[in-house]
GUSE-744679 format. One record per residue (C-alpha): x, y, z. Coordinates in steps of 0.2 Angstrom, whole numbers, padded with zeros to 4 digits, always signed. Layout:
! GUSE-744679
XYZ...
END
This chain:
! GUSE-744679
-0127+0173+0135-0111+0162+0132-0105+0164+0113-0110+0151+0100-0096+0138+0098-0086+0140+0084-0085+0124+0074-0067+0126+0066-0060+0127+0086-0069+0112+0090-0059+0105+0077-0042+0112+0084-0046+0104+0101-0049+0087+0093-0030+0078+0101-0020+0072+0085-0018+0053+0083-0005+0043+0089+0007+0035+0077+0002+0020+0082-0017+0023+0076-0012+0030+0060-0002+0014+0057-0016+0004+0062-0029+0012+0051-0016+0014+0037-0014-0006+0038-0033-0011+0039-0034-0001+0022-0019-0008+0014-0024-0025+0019-0038-0025+0007-0031-0013-0007-0028-0029-0019-0036-0041-0010-0053-0043-0006-0051-0054+0013-0059-0050+0029-0045-0040+0041-0044-0050+0057-0037-0045+0073-0027-0059+0070-0020-0053+0053-0017-0036+0060-0006-0042+0075+0005-0051+0061+0007-0035+0050+0010-0025+0065+0020-0038+0075+0012-0038+0090+0001-0047+0101-0016-0050+0098-0021-0044+0115-0013-0028+0111-0022-0027+0095-0038-0031+0101-0036-0018+0113-0031-0004+0102-0046-0009+0089-0057-0008+0104-0050+0010+0105-0050+0017+0088-0068+0008+0086-0075+0019+0101-0066+0035+0093-0077+0031+0078-0064+0028+0066-0065+0007+0064-0079-0005+0065-0079-0022+0074-0090-0035+0079-0085-0047+0091-0075-0061+0079-0080-0053+0066-0069-0044+0053-0061-0025+0056-0066-0010+0045-0063+0009+0042-0077+0021+0044-0078+0036+0033-0069+0046+0045-0056+0032+0047-0054+0030+0029-0050+0049+0026-0036+0046+0038-0030+0030+0032-0028+0039+0016-0017+0053+0021-0007+0040+0029-0006+0030+0014-0001+0047+0003+0012+0051+0015+0021+0034+0015+0022+0034-0004+0025+0050-0007+0041+0048+0005+0044+0030-0004+0047+0041-0022+0055+0056-0015+0066+0044-0008+0070+0034-0022+0070+0046-0038+0079+0062-0027+0090+0053-0014+0093+0037-0024+0086+0024-0012+0083+0008-0021+0066+0003-0022+0068-0011-0011+0076-0001+0002+0063+0013+0004+0048+0004+0014+0055+0004+0032+0063+0022+0030+0044+0029+0025+0037+0018+0039+0048+0029+0049+0047+0047+0040+0029+0048+0037+0025+0051+0055+0038+0064+0055+0036+0076+0041+0024+0089+0041+0008+0091+0030+0017+0106+0021+0032+0093+0019+0022+0083+0011+0014+0094-0001+0031+0102-0005+0037+0082-0009+0021+0081-0021+0025+0097-0030+0042+0094-0032+0037+0076-0040+0027+0083-0050+0011+0075-0041+0014+0058-0045+0001+0045-0046+0010+0029-0042+0025+0025-0030+0042+0017-0034+0032-0002-0033+0016+0004-0045+0005+0007-0030-0006+0023-0031-0003+0038-0021-0018+0047-0015-0022+0063-0021-0025+0076-0006-0044+0072-0008-0041+0054-0006-0045+0051-0025-0037+0038-0031-0030+0032-0049-0031+0012-0047-0025+0001-0063-0035-0011-0070-0022-0026-0064-0023-0044-0062-0011-0055-0053+0001-0064-0064-0002-0081-0058-0021-0077-0062-0019-0069-0080-0020-0080-0098-0006-0083-0108-0001-0066-0120+0006-0051-0120+0005-0040-0104+0012-0025-0095+0018-0024-0076+0009-0011-0068+0012-0016-0049+0025-0025-0039+0022-0029-0020+0035-0023-0009+0030-0035+0004+0049-0044+0001+0066-0034-0003+0074-0049-0009+0062-0054-0020+0062-0035-0026+0080-0036-0030+0079-0053-0038+0065-0046-0050+0076-0029-0054+0092-0041-0058+0081-0050-0072+0072-0035-0079+0056-0039-0072+0051-0021-0066+0038-0008-0067+0032-0005-0086+0041-0018-0093+0031-0030-0106+0031-0049-0102+0025-0062-0112+0016-0074-0101+0018-0091-0109+0011-0105-0097+0005-0106-0080+0011-0123-0073+0000-0125-0057+0006-0144-0055+0024-0137-0051+0020-0119-0046+0028-0111-0058+0023-0096-0071+0033-0097-0086+0037-0079-0096+0046-0072-0108+0055-0053-0107+0059-0049-0125+0068-0064-0132+0073-0071-0113+0063-0084-0103+0061-0082-0085+0053-0095-0074+0043-0089-0057+0036-0096-0042+0020-0096-0036+0023-0083-0023+0033-0072-0035+0019-0071-0049+0006-0067-0035+0018-0053-0031+0017-0045-0049+0002-0037-0056-0002-0034-0073-0012-0024-0087-0015-0026-0105-0001-0022-0114-0012-0017-0130
END
């Protein structure tokens, strides 16, 4: 009579995810982290810089593997297993970014592309050693929450600057999508935890007037939508 199968050995025999698969899962999760929008193959193609046919094929493979859900011409989503893998990669990416800024002295505008490479090269042991060295941070240099090893998240109750009412606010998160914008915001003092007063949103001309201390700053809509605020109270 054959010996019963050891479940742990079956898990070990499962091939690890490729870097491409990890990127797809991470991008699907990240696309809806701060916006309630459907994730389409067109969106994935734009974010990953590949052709639509390539995305369709990879999405099909990940769906067949039980990591993504996708109906023809519908939105792409994560299964429970896919979400677990996605959050593990997000954790790696954001811990590496934090390490590069706090330990190696990188600017917050420089770290995204470096982390995109390093997140696939380091081991789980390295990631957890970095987390311990940094004191187990819960957010990265841009204010994005760092998932815990169990996938838990501490997400701030934040709103886009473009959408908030006039009043006193604190910067909780700034999108890292545009390095040039990050450099400019740092130059004018609009950085994490800075307290700002939103004075007026001028929809007709697409600007928001804010005060940083006694200094007025005007932001365009693109910049205002990249900054997320929490109550200063």
